[in-house]
C-alpha positions in Angstrom: -0.3 -0.1 -0.1 2.9 2.5 0.9 4.6 1.9 -2.6 1.3 2.4 -4.4 1.0 5.8 -2.3 4.4 6.8 -2.9 3.8 6.1 -6.8 0.5 7.7 -6.6 2.1 11.2 -5.1 5.0 11.2 -7.6 2.3 10.9 -10.3 0.1 13.6 -8.7 3.0 15.9 -8.6 4.7 15.5 -12.2 1.2 15.2 -13.9 2.9 12.4 -15.9 3.2 8.5 -15.6 6.7 8.3 -17.6 8.1 11.6 -15.3 6.6 9.7 -12.3 8.4 6.1 -13.4 11.8 8.1 -14.3 11.7 9.7 -10.5 11.1 6.4 -8.8 13.1 4.2 -10.9 10.6 1.9 -12.0 8.9 1.4 -15.4 5.9 3.1 -16.7 3.8 0.1 -17.0 4.4 -0.6 -13.3 3.2 2.9 -12.2 0.2 2.4 -14.3 -0.3 -0.8 -12.7 0.0 0.5 -9.0 -2.3 3.4 -9.8 -4.8 1.0 -11.2 -4.6 -1.3 -8.1 -4.9 1.7 -5.8 -8.0 2.9 -7.5 -9.6 -0.6 -7.4 -9.0 -0.7 -3.7 -10.4 2.7 -3.2 -13.4 2.3 -5.6 -12.6 5.5 -7.3 -10.9 7.2 -10.3 -7.7 9.4 -9.2 -6.6 10.9 -12.6 -8.3 11.8 -15.7 -6.6 12.5 -19.0 -6.3 16.1 -20.5 -4.9 15.6 -23.8 -2.1 13.0 -24.6 0.1 13.1 -21.9 -1.1 15.6 -19.0 -3.3 13.9 -16.3 -5.4 15.9 -14.0 -6.1 14.5 -10.4 -9.9 14.2 -9.7 -11.4 15.5 -6.5 -10.9 12.1 -4.9 -7.2 12.1 -6.0 -6.7 15.8 -4.4 -8.3 14.1 -1.2 -5.8 11.4 -1.3 -3.0 13.4 -1.9 -3.2 15.5 1.1 -3.9 12.4 3.6 -1.1 10.4 1.8 1.5 13.2 2.6 0.4 12.5 6.3 0.8 8.9 6.1 3.6 8.4 4.4 5.6 10.9 6.9 3.9 9.0 9.9 5.3 5.6 8.1 8.7 7.0 7.6 9.1 8.2 11.4 7.9 4.6 12.2 10.6 2.7 10.2 13.3 5.0 11.6 11.9 4.2 15.2 11.6 0.4 14.6 14.9 0.3 12.9 16.6 2.6 15.5 19.1 0.8 18.1 16.8 -0.9 20.9 13.9 0.8 19.3 14.5 3.8 21.2 12.2 6.7 20.2 13.7 10.1 21.2 11.1 12.5 22.9 10.8 16.1 21.3 11.6 18.8 23.9 11.5 22.4 22.9 13.1 24.9 25.0 12.7 28.5 24.5 14.9 31.4 26.0 15.3 35.0 26.2 18.2 36.6 24.9 19.6 37.2 28.5 18.7 33.7 29.9 19.9 32.3 26.8 23.4 33.8 27.6 23.5 33.6 31.3 22.1 30.0 31.8 21.5 27.8 28.6 25.0 27.0 28.4 25.5 25.1 31.6 21.7 24.1 31.6 22.3 22.3 28.3 25.4 20.8 29.7 23.5 19.1 32.7 20.8 18.1 30.3 23.2 16.3 28.2 23.1 13.2 30.5 19.6 12.4 29.0 20.3 13.4 25.5 19.9 10.0 24.6 16.3 10.0 25.4 15.4 13.3 24.2 15.5 15.3 21.1 16.4 19.0 22.4 15.5 21.9 20.3 16.5 25.5 21.5 14.9 28.8 20.3 16.1 32.3 21.5 13.4 35.1 21.2 12.2 37.9 23.3 9.9 37.2 26.5 6.7 38.0 24.9 7.3 35.7 21.9 8.5 32.9 24.3 5.3 33.2 26.4 3.3 33.1 23.2 4.8 30.0 21.9 4.3 28.4 25.1 0.6 29.3 24.8 0.4 27.5 21.5 2.2 24.6 22.8 5.3 25.1 20.2 7.7 25.1 23.4 7.5 22.7 26.4 9.6 24.9 28.5 10.5 28.9 28.8 13.2 30.8 30.6 12.3 34.5 30.6 12.9 37.7 32.7 9.8 39.7 32.1 6.9 39.4 34.7 4.4 37.7 32.2 1.2 37.2 33.6 -0.9 34.1 32.4 -3.3 31.3 33.7 -2.2 28.8 31.2 1.3 28.3 32.5 3.1 27.5 35.5 6.0 30.2 36.6 8.6 29.2 38.9 10.9 32.3 39.7 14.6 31.8 40.2 17.9 33.9 40.5 18.1 37.8 39.6 19.5 39.9 36.9 20.9 43.5 37.5 20.3 45.8 34.6 22.6 48.9 34.5 23.0 52.2 32.3 26.3 51.3 30.3 28.0 52.8 27.4 29.4 56.1 26.2 26.9 58.3 28.2 27.7 61.5 26.2 26.6 59.7 22.9 23.4 60.8 21.4 23.0 57.1 20.1 20.6 54.8 22.2 20.8 51.2 21.4 17.4 49.6 22.0 16.2 46.4 22.3 12.8 45.5 20.3 9.5 46.7 22.0 8.2 43.4 23.2 11.8 42.5 25.0 11.9 42.5 28.7 15.0 45.0 28.6 13.0 47.7 26.5 10.1 47.2 29.2 12.7 48.7 31.9 14.8 50.9 29.2 11.6 52.9 28.5 11.0 53.3 32.3 14.6 54.5 32.4 14.1 57.1 29.7 10.9 58.4 31.1 12.2 58.9 34.8 15.1 60.8 33.4 13.0 62.7 30.6 15.3 61.5 27.9 14.2 61.7 24.3 17.2 59.9 22.5 18.5 61.9 19.4 19.2 58.6 17.8 18.0 55.2 17.9 19.3 51.8 17.0 17.0 48.9 17.2 18.8 45.5 17.5 17.3 42.2 18.5 20.4 41.1 20.1 21.9 41.6 23.5 25.3 40.3 22.5 25.5 42.7 19.4 24.2 45.6 21.8 27.3 44.6 24.4 29.7 44.0 21.6 28.9 47.8 20.1 29.3 49.0 23.4 32.8 47.3 24.0 33.6 49.7 21.0 32.8 52.9 22.3 29.4 52.9 20.3 26.2 54.1 22.0 24.6 53.8 25.5 21.7 51.6 26.8 20.1 49.8 29.6 21.4 46.3 29.7 22.0 43.0 31.9 25.5 43.8 33.9 26.3 40.1 33.0 26.7 40.4 29.3 29.2 43.4 29.5 33.0 43.1 29.2 34.7 44.9 32.2 36.2 47.9 30.1 32.4 49.2 29.5 31.6 52.2 31.6 28.4 51.4 34.2 26.1 53.3 35.9 24.6 51.1 38.8 20.8 51.7 39.1 18.4 51.4 42.1 16.8 48.1 43.0 13.8 48.7 40.5 16.3 47.3 37.9 16.8 44.4 39.7 14.6 41.7 37.9 13.9 37.8 38.5 14.4 35.1 35.9 11.3 32.6 35.5 10.7 29.2 34.2 7.5 28.8 32.4 6.1 25.4 32.1 2.7 23.9 31.2 0.1 23.3 33.7 -0.2 19.7 32.6 3.2 18.7 31.5 3.5 15.3 29.5 4.3 12.6 31.7 7.7 11.5 29.0 9.1 15.0 29.9 9.1 14.6 33.6 12.7 13.8 33.7 13.7 16.9 31.7 11.4 18.9 33.9 13.1 17.6 37.2 16.5 18.2 36.1 15.8 21.7 34.9 14.1 22.8 38.0 16.9 21.1 40.2 19.4 23.2 38.5 17.6 26.6 38.3 16.9 26.3 42.0 20.6 26.2 42.7 21.4 28.8 40.2 23.2 31.8 41.6 23.8 34.9 39.9 
């Protein structure tokens, strides 16, 4: 059945029996036979001819193509899993981190998680805090590391550690280096500018703490940024306690049972993490 579906998809995509045969390295009569067998099994017509060469899928053919793509993808994954050593299937585990937590926390955290990498397929995404929250709410991530005090009923928040934001760079520079509007740092930057009645003459919006830190190290611009990402030679103004922020681990309210070992490992590491 799966060979017939593969042949059907090739015919559907090429709209030509000969081209499908060449693509699959089989003869044209074999292609024709497999399509006829598939039509007989399904008791429907999958293609109609439009002229001598081109064929057109019927409504049934269009529906079958959509379903066949899913079936073949599932079948390929199943074959890989069955043929893998000890039939071990890795569990997908997607972790999202803000740029600050990605720099400060992820390297050591991922090193700790390498102990279970034979059981889990880790995928890591860097984004701002609001984007992490959205992805978590849409079940596109299993874990999120953020520093913005986000509020949601759909997710659990575990507070851990602290970060210190500072005013850094060339304080006489008219250029302000700003993170994008939805980032956690931008929230504090806007508050700082408002409190000091500053209206920047020049602004550059950059979606990366690291790039901003590199510019500051070259004497370019000023900004509000995490003290931990700066080199020692960058001028720094320490700010009030209002610029001390807490980090949070976001998890689903009902995490999958298969991910409990990962959640336990992450939680254990974060509760002992020290800034």
